[in-house]
N, C-alpha and C positions, 0 to 999 in steps of 0.2 A: 422440785416444783414440776411444772409441766414440760412436756417435750416440745421441740420446735414444730411449728405447723408444717404440713407437707408443702413442697414446692409446687407451684402451679406453672405449667408451660402451655402457652397458647399456640397451637399449631394444628392445622387440619390433618396433615399426613400422620403426625404422631398420635393424635386422638383416634383417628380411624384405625391405625395399625394396632394400638393398644386394645381397642374394642375388638378388632379381628382376632388378636391373640387370645382374648377371653371367650370368643364365641365361635371360632372356626379354626381351620387348619392353617398352618403357616404358609403352605403353598397357595391356598386360595386367597389368603390375605395379600400375599405378594403380588399375585396376578391382578387382583382388584386395584391395588395401589398403582401399579405400573400402567394399567389400562386407563385409569381415571386421572391421576395426578401428572403434572408435567415434570420433566426432568429437573427443572429448577426448584420446584416445590419439594421434590424428594431429596435433593442435595441440601437445600436449606434446612430441611427437617433433620437430616443426619448431622449437619454442622451444629444445629441448635441443641440436639440431644447430647452430643459429646461435649459441647461447650458448657452446658448447664449441669451435667451429671458426671463430670470427670472426678470421681471419688474413689478410684481404685477398683470399682466393681466392673466397669466396662473395660473391654480389651482396648488395645491401641486402635485408634480410628484408621480405617483403610480408605484412602482416597483412590477410588477406581479411576483408571485412565479413560475408559470408554463409557462414560455415563450418558452418552447420547444414543447408545444402542439399547435394545430391549434387554439383552443379556446383562449389560453393565448395570442397568437400572434394577433388574431383578436381584443382582448380587448386592447392590447398595441397599435395596429394600430388605433383603435378607439380613444384612448387618443390623439394620434398624430393629427388625423384629427380634433378632437374637438378643440385642441390647435390652429391649423392653422386657423380654423374658427373664434375663439376668437381674434386672432391677426388681422385677416382681418377686423372684426367688429370694433375693437378698432382703426383702422388706423395705427397700429404699425407693419404691415406686413413686414418682411424682404424680400429680394430678394433671392429666392432659385435658385441655379444654379447647373450645372453639368460640371465637367471638360471634355474637349474633349476626353481624354483617357478613360473616363467612360461612354460615350454615349451608348456603347453596354450593359450596365447594366440597361438600361431603357426598360420596356416592349414595344414592337412594336405596340400592340393593345391599343386603347383607352379604358378606363374603360367602357364606354358606349357600346362597342362592346361585352361585356360579359353580357349585359342586356338581359334577356329573351325576352322582348318585341322587342328589336332591332333585335335579332336573328330570331324571328318569322317573322318580317317584311322582313328581308333579304331573308328568306326561301320562303315566299310568292312570292316575286319578282322573285326568281329563278324558282319556280314552274310555274309561269305565262310564263316566257321565254321558259321553256321546253315545255309547252302546245302549245305555238305559233310555236315552231320548229316542234313538232309532227304534227300539222295541216298542216304546209308547206310541210312536208315530205309526208303526205297522198295525198295532192293535186298533188305534183310532181309525186308520184308513179302512181296515176290515169292518169295523162297526159302522162306519159311514156307508160303505158299499152295501152292507146288509140292509141298512135302513132305506137306502135309495131303492134297492130291489123290492123291499116290502111296500114302499110308497107307490112305486110304479105298478106293482101288482094290484094294489088297492085301487089305484086310479083306473086301471083297465076294467075292473069289476064294476065300477060305478059310472 
Protein backbone atom coordinates (compact mmCIF):
# COMPACT_ATOMS: atom_id res chain seq x y z
CA UNK A 1 0.00 0.00 0.00
CA UNK A 2 1.23 3.57 0.64
CA UNK A 3 4.25 4.63 2.61
CA UNK A 4 4.03 6.51 5.86
CA UNK A 5 3.55 10.27 5.51
CA UNK A 6 6.66 12.30 6.31
CA UNK A 7 7.08 13.50 9.88
CA UNK A 8 6.38 17.20 10.44
CA UNK A 9 8.48 19.05 13.01
CA UNK A 10 7.45 22.57 14.02
CA UNK A 11 10.56 24.51 14.99
CA UNK A 12 11.94 27.85 13.81
CA UNK A 13 15.63 26.98 14.14
CA UNK A 14 15.27 23.63 12.37
CA UNK A 15 13.19 25.12 9.56
CA UNK A 16 15.71 27.89 9.02
CA UNK A 17 18.69 25.53 9.26
CA UNK A 18 17.13 23.13 6.72
CA UNK A 19 16.45 26.02 4.38
CA UNK A 20 20.01 27.25 4.87
CA UNK A 21 21.43 23.81 4.09
CA UNK A 22 19.51 23.84 0.81
CA UNK A 23 20.35 27.43 -0.19
CA UNK A 24 23.67 28.42 1.36
CA UNK A 25 26.86 27.14 2.91
CA UNK A 26 26.96 25.50 6.31
CA UNK A 27 29.22 28.19 7.72
CA UNK A 28 26.90 31.01 6.72
CA UNK A 29 23.86 29.15 7.99
CA UNK A 30 25.58 28.52 11.34
CA UNK A 31 26.52 32.18 11.70
CA UNK A 32 23.00 33.33 10.82
CA UNK A 33 21.43 30.94 13.33
CA UNK A 34 23.78 31.92 16.16
CA UNK A 35 23.40 35.63 15.40
CA UNK A 36 19.60 35.50 15.28
CA UNK A 37 18.33 32.73 17.58
CA UNK A 38 18.82 32.54 21.34
CA UNK A 39 20.88 29.80 22.95
CA UNK A 40 17.69 28.30 24.40
CA UNK A 41 16.07 28.12 20.96
CA UNK A 42 19.14 26.41 19.48
CA UNK A 43 19.39 23.88 22.33
CA UNK A 44 15.64 23.15 22.16
CA UNK A 45 15.97 22.59 18.41
CA UNK A 46 18.86 20.16 18.92
CA UNK A 47 16.95 18.21 21.59
CA UNK A 48 13.80 18.13 19.45
CA UNK A 49 15.65 16.93 16.36
CA UNK A 50 17.41 14.10 18.16
CA UNK A 51 14.24 13.24 20.10
CA UNK A 52 12.10 12.93 16.95
CA UNK A 53 14.66 11.48 14.54
CA UNK A 54 16.49 8.93 16.68
CA UNK A 55 16.40 6.25 14.00
CA UNK A 56 20.03 5.15 13.71
CA UNK A 57 20.83 7.75 11.04
CA UNK A 58 21.90 10.50 13.41
CA UNK A 59 25.07 10.15 15.46
CA UNK A 60 24.91 10.18 19.23
CA UNK A 61 23.81 13.61 20.43
CA UNK A 62 26.62 15.70 21.89
CA UNK A 63 25.55 17.97 24.73
CA UNK A 64 28.07 20.78 24.65
CA UNK A 65 29.14 22.18 28.02
CA UNK A 66 29.45 25.83 27.04
CA UNK A 67 26.33 26.56 25.06
CA UNK A 68 26.25 30.09 26.41
CA UNK A 69 29.36 31.08 24.42
CA UNK A 70 29.34 31.79 20.70
CA UNK A 71 31.81 28.96 20.10
CA UNK A 72 29.60 26.47 21.94
CA UNK A 73 26.51 27.63 20.04
CA UNK A 74 28.36 27.40 16.72
CA UNK A 75 29.33 23.81 17.54
CA UNK A 76 25.77 22.92 18.57
CA UNK A 77 24.38 24.55 15.42
CA UNK A 78 26.99 22.68 13.40
CA UNK A 79 25.71 19.42 14.92
CA UNK A 80 22.16 20.35 13.90
CA UNK A 81 23.20 21.18 10.34
CA UNK A 82 25.20 17.96 9.97
CA UNK A 83 22.23 15.99 11.28
CA UNK A 84 19.89 17.65 8.79
CA UNK A 85 22.34 16.86 5.98
CA UNK A 86 22.50 13.20 7.07
CA UNK A 87 18.72 12.99 7.20
CA UNK A 88 18.53 14.47 3.70
CA UNK A 89 21.18 12.10 2.37
CA UNK A 90 19.37 9.10 3.84
CA UNK A 91 15.99 10.09 2.40
CA UNK A 92 14.52 10.33 5.91
CA UNK A 93 14.17 14.10 5.96
CA UNK A 94 11.20 15.24 8.00
CA UNK A 95 9.26 18.33 6.98
CA UNK A 96 10.36 21.31 9.03
CA UNK A 97 7.71 23.95 9.42
CA UNK A 98 6.98 27.13 11.35
CA UNK A 99 3.71 28.05 13.00
CA UNK A 100 2.16 31.21 11.55
CA UNK A 101 2.47 32.95 14.92
CA UNK A 102 6.24 32.29 14.88
CA UNK A 103 7.03 33.62 11.41
CA UNK A 104 8.53 36.71 13.01
CA UNK A 105 11.14 34.48 14.66
CA UNK A 106 12.76 33.73 11.30
CA UNK A 107 15.62 35.88 10.04
CA UNK A 108 14.50 38.07 7.15
CA UNK A 109 17.79 37.78 5.27
CA UNK A 110 18.89 34.64 3.52
CA UNK A 111 22.06 33.07 4.84
CA UNK A 112 23.71 33.76 1.48
CA UNK A 113 23.20 37.49 2.05
CA UNK A 114 25.76 37.32 4.85
CA UNK A 115 28.29 35.80 2.48
CA UNK A 116 31.26 38.17 1.98
CA UNK A 117 31.36 37.40 -1.74
CA UNK A 118 27.66 38.21 -2.09
CA UNK A 119 28.14 41.44 -0.13
CA UNK A 120 31.09 42.41 -2.35
CA UNK A 121 29.05 41.75 -5.49
CA UNK A 122 26.17 43.83 -4.17
CA UNK A 123 28.57 46.63 -3.19
CA UNK A 124 30.18 46.56 -6.66
CA UNK A 125 26.74 46.90 -8.28
CA UNK A 126 25.91 49.85 -6.01
CA UNK A 127 29.25 51.51 -6.78
CA UNK A 128 28.60 51.10 -10.51
CA UNK A 129 25.16 52.69 -10.15
CA UNK A 130 26.62 55.58 -8.14
CA UNK A 131 29.28 56.04 -10.84
CA UNK A 132 26.59 56.18 -13.53
CA UNK A 133 24.63 58.73 -11.50
CA UNK A 134 27.75 60.87 -11.00
CA UNK A 135 28.44 60.80 -14.75
CA UNK A 136 24.85 61.77 -15.50
CA UNK A 137 25.02 64.60 -12.96
CA UNK A 138 28.25 65.91 -14.51
CA UNK A 139 26.75 65.86 -17.99
CA UNK A 140 23.60 67.56 -16.73
CA UNK A 141 25.60 70.25 -14.90
CA UNK A 142 27.66 70.91 -18.05
CA UNK A 143 24.49 71.19 -20.14
CA UNK A 144 22.92 73.57 -17.60
CA UNK A 145 26.07 75.74 -17.48
CA UNK A 146 26.13 75.88 -21.27
CA UNK A 147 22.45 76.89 -21.43
CA UNK A 148 22.95 79.54 -18.73
CA UNK A 149 25.88 80.97 -20.69
CA UNK A 150 23.82 81.07 -23.89
CA UNK A 151 20.89 82.71 -22.08
CA UNK A 152 23.08 85.35 -20.49
CA UNK A 153 24.69 86.11 -23.87
CA UNK A 154 21.27 86.28 -25.45
CA UNK A 155 20.02 88.67 -22.74
CA UNK A 156 23.10 90.91 -23.15
CA UNK A 157 22.43 91.28 -26.87
CA UNK A 158 18.81 92.36 -26.33
